[in-house]
C-alpha positions as CSV (number, residue, x, y, z in Angstrom):
1,M,103.6,61.8,103.0
2,A,105.0,65.2,103.9
3,N,108.3,65.5,105.7
4,K,107.6,66.9,109.2
5,E,110.9,68.8,109.2
6,Q,110.0,70.8,106.2
7,P,107.0,73.2,106.3
8,D,104.4,72.9,103.7
9,R,104.5,75.5,100.9
10,R,100.8,76.2,101.5
11,S,101.6,77.2,105.1
12,F,104.1,79.8,103.9
13,A,101.6,81.1,101.3
14,A,98.9,81.4,104.0
15,L,101.3,83.1,106.4
16,K,102.5,85.6,103.7
17,Q,98.9,86.4,102.8
18,A,98.0,87.1,106.5
19,V,101.1,89.3,107.0
20,T,100.4,91.3,103.9
21,K,96.8,91.8,105.0
22,F,98.0,93.2,108.4
23,D,100.8,95.3,106.9
24,N,98.4,97.1,104.5
25,N,96.0,97.9,107.3
26,P,96.8,101.2,109.1
27,F,95.0,100.0,112.2
28,W,97.8,97.7,113.1
29,N,100.6,100.1,112.2
30,I,100.0,103.1,114.5
31,P,100.7,103.2,118.2
32,W,97.9,102.6,120.7
33,F,97.8,106.1,122.1
34,H,97.2,107.4,118.5
35,H,94.1,105.2,118.5
36,V,93.0,106.6,121.9
37,V,93.3,110.2,120.5
38,L,91.4,109.3,117.3
39,M,88.6,107.5,119.2
40,Q,88.2,110.6,121.4
41,K,88.3,113.2,118.7
42,V,87.0,111.6,115.5
43,K,83.6,109.9,115.7
44,D,83.2,109.2,111.9
45,L,84.9,105.8,111.1
46,N,85.9,106.9,107.5
47,A,87.5,110.1,108.8
48,R,89.3,108.1,111.5
49,R,90.7,105.8,108.9
50,W,91.9,108.8,106.9
51,Y,93.7,110.1,109.9
52,M,95.3,106.7,110.5
53,E,96.5,106.6,106.8
54,Q,97.8,110.2,107.1
55,T,99.6,109.4,110.3
56,L,101.5,106.6,108.6
57,A,102.1,108.6,105.4
58,N,103.3,111.8,107.2
59,G,104.8,110.4,110.4
60,W,102.4,112.4,112.5
61,S,103.0,112.2,116.3
62,R,100.2,112.0,118.8
63,N,100.8,115.7,119.5
64,V,99.9,116.5,115.9
65,L,96.7,114.5,116.3
66,V,95.8,116.3,119.6
67,M,95.9,119.7,117.9
């Protein structure tokens, strides 16, 4: 019987996997207004993802995206 005061190791593994999944996705790591600009200006989803990745890699502000 598991001790209720100590979390199960499988819970930690599942949580770590979920966090890693979100951390590696540029969608969750750029500000909301960046998304608004990209949705308005870039219709192609692959191109939009490229801009998200470049925003993270280069620290682009929303003003850079508006250009």
